[in-house]
C-alpha positions as CSV (number, residue, x, y, z in Angstrom):
1,M,39.1,-14.3,23.2
2,K,36.2,-16.7,23.9
3,L,34.5,-14.1,26.1
4,L,34.7,-11.6,23.2
5,A,33.3,-14.1,20.7
6,I,30.4,-15.0,23.1
7,Y,29.7,-11.3,23.7
8,L,29.6,-10.6,19.9
9,A,27.4,-13.5,19.3
10,M,24.9,-12.4,22.0
11,L,25.0,-8.8,20.6
12,S,24.3,-10.1,17.1
13,L,21.3,-12.1,18.4
14,L,19.9,-9.1,20.2
15,L,20.3,-6.9,17.1
16,L,18.7,-9.5,14.9
17,Q,15.7,-9.8,17.3
18,S,15.4,-6.0,17.3
19,L,15.4,-5.9,13.5
20,Q,12.8,-8.7,13.3
21,A,10.5,-6.9,15.8
22,Q,10.9,-3.7,13.8
23,N,10.1,-5.5,10.5
24,T,7.0,-7.1,12.1
25,Q,5.8,-3.7,13.4
26,V,6.3,-2.1,9.9
27,Q,4.4,-5.0,8.3
28,K,1.5,-4.6,10.7
29,E,1.3,-0.8,10.2
30,V,1.5,-1.0,6.4
31,E,-1.2,-3.7,6.2
32,K,-3.4,-1.6,8.5
33,T,-2.8,1.4,6.2
34,I,-3.8,-0.6,3.1
35,Q,-6.9,-2.0,4.8
36,S,-8.0,1.6,5.8
37,L,-7.4,2.7,2.2
38,V,-9.6,-0.1,1.0
39,E,-12.4,0.7,3.5
40,Y,-12.4,4.4,2.4
41,S,-12.4,3.4,-1.2
42,V,-15.3,1.1,-0.8
43,D,-17.2,3.9,1.0
44,K,-16.3,6.3,-1.9
45,N,-14.6,8.7,0.5
46,L,-12.3,10.6,-1.8
47,D,-10.5,12.8,0.7
48,K,-9.8,10.0,3.1
49,S,-8.7,7.7,0.2
50,M,-6.3,10.3,-1.1
51,S,-4.8,10.9,2.3
52,F,-2.8,7.6,1.9
53,W,-1.1,9.0,-1.2
54,S,1.8,11.4,-1.0
55,D,0.9,14.9,-2.3
56,S,4.5,15.7,-3.3
57,D,6.1,16.9,-6.5
58,D,8.0,13.7,-6.9
59,F,5.0,11.4,-6.5
60,T,4.2,9.2,-9.5
61,Y,1.7,6.4,-10.0
62,I,1.6,4.1,-13.0
63,A,-1.5,2.2,-13.8
64,D,-2.1,0.2,-16.9
65,G,0.5,2.1,-18.9
66,K,-0.5,5.6,-17.8
67,Q,1.7,7.7,-15.5
68,L,-0.2,10.0,-13.1
69,N,0.8,12.7,-10.6
70,F,-1.2,13.2,-7.4
71,T,-3.8,15.5,-9.0
72,E,-4.4,13.2,-11.9
73,L,-4.8,10.2,-9.6
74,K,-7.3,12.1,-7.5
75,Q,-9.3,12.8,-10.6
76,V,-9.2,9.1,-11.6
77,Y,-10.4,8.2,-8.1
78,S,-13.2,10.8,-8.3
79,D,-14.4,9.6,-11.7
80,Y,-14.3,6.0,-10.5
81,F,-16.3,6.7,-7.4
82,Q,-18.9,8.7,-9.3
83,N,-19.4,5.9,-11.9
84,R,-19.1,2.9,-9.6
85,E,-22.4,1.5,-8.4
86,Q,-21.1,-1.4,-6.4
87,V,-17.8,-3.2,-5.4
88,K,-17.2,-6.4,-3.5
89,I,-13.7,-7.4,-2.5
90,I,-13.3,-11.1,-3.2
91,S,-9.7,-11.5,-2.1
92,Q,-6.6,-9.6,-1.3
93,S,-3.2,-10.3,0.1
94,Y,-0.1,-8.2,1.0
95,T,3.5,-8.9,1.2
96,V,5.4,-6.2,3.0
97,H,9.2,-5.8,2.9
98,A,10.5,-3.3,5.5
99,I,13.4,-1.4,4.2
100,N,13.8,0.4,7.6
101,Q,11.4,1.8,10.1
102,Y,10.4,4.6,7.8
103,N,10.3,2.9,4.3
104,A,8.7,-0.2,3.0
105,I,7.7,-2.0,-0.2
106,C,4.2,-3.5,-0.3
107,I,3.1,-6.0,-2.9
108,W,-0.7,-6.0,-2.9
109,E,-2.8,-8.4,-4.9
110,G,-6.5,-8.7,-5.1
111,T,-9.7,-9.6,-6.9
112,E,-13.0,-7.7,-6.8
113,K,-16.4,-7.6,-8.5
114,V,-17.2,-4.2,-9.8
115,K,-20.5,-2.9,-11.1
116,M,-20.1,0.4,-13.0
117,K,-23.1,2.5,-14.3
118,D,-24.5,1.2,-17.5
119,Q,-22.2,-1.8,-17.5
120,D,-22.3,-5.5,-16.5
121,E,-20.6,-6.5,-13.3
122,T,-17.0,-7.6,-14.0
123,V,-14.3,-9.4,-12.0
124,V,-11.2,-7.3,-11.8
125,N,-7.8,-8.7,-10.7
126,W,-4.8,-6.5,-9.9
127,I,-1.3,-6.6,-8.6
128,A,0.4,-3.4,-7.2
129,T,3.9,-2.5,-6.1
130,L,3.7,0.3,-3.6
131,I,6.7,2.3,-2.2
132,M,5.6,3.6,1.2
133,E,7.1,6.1,3.6
134,N,6.2,6.6,7.3
135,K,5.7,10.3,7.7
136,K,4.4,12.2,10.7
137,G,0.8,11.5,9.8
138,G,1.4,7.8,9.1
139,W,2.2,5.6,6.1
140,V,1.7,7.1,2.7
141,I,2.3,5.8,-0.8
142,T,5.1,7.7,-2.5
143,H,5.2,5.7,-5.7
144,G,3.0,2.9,-7.1
145,H,2.6,0.7,-10.1
146,T,-0.6,-1.3,-10.6
147,S,-1.5,-3.7,-13.3
148,H,-5.1,-5.0,-13.8
149,F,-5.9,-8.2,-15.6
């Protein structure tokens, strides 16, 4: 009986270590994905920026009270890139919760200075909740909700 208890305890520890390693890997991959999304957005690369968003029928993104599908979000990005003169990321942070090796929730917060055409530079803060899925091409956002303040 003692031998069985020791075996089960060791097996539990090994399983826990494996899950922690998987969570760490998911966290690193999701953070790298968000960092790439930011880089492409700063560079105004519409196609690369949109490659991180799921182009599926069930995709939905909510920003400041508006619900958008993939096509609508792409248009918002396009308009933003055309009218933005300058952006400087002041701060950003991520909290990633791995659901499993293929799904995660990312809480992303940040502050940036933005200069739009014919407007004064403004400081923009945001917080976003992103539901992400690891597909064959990498991590993509399948659902998101962002608030700006």
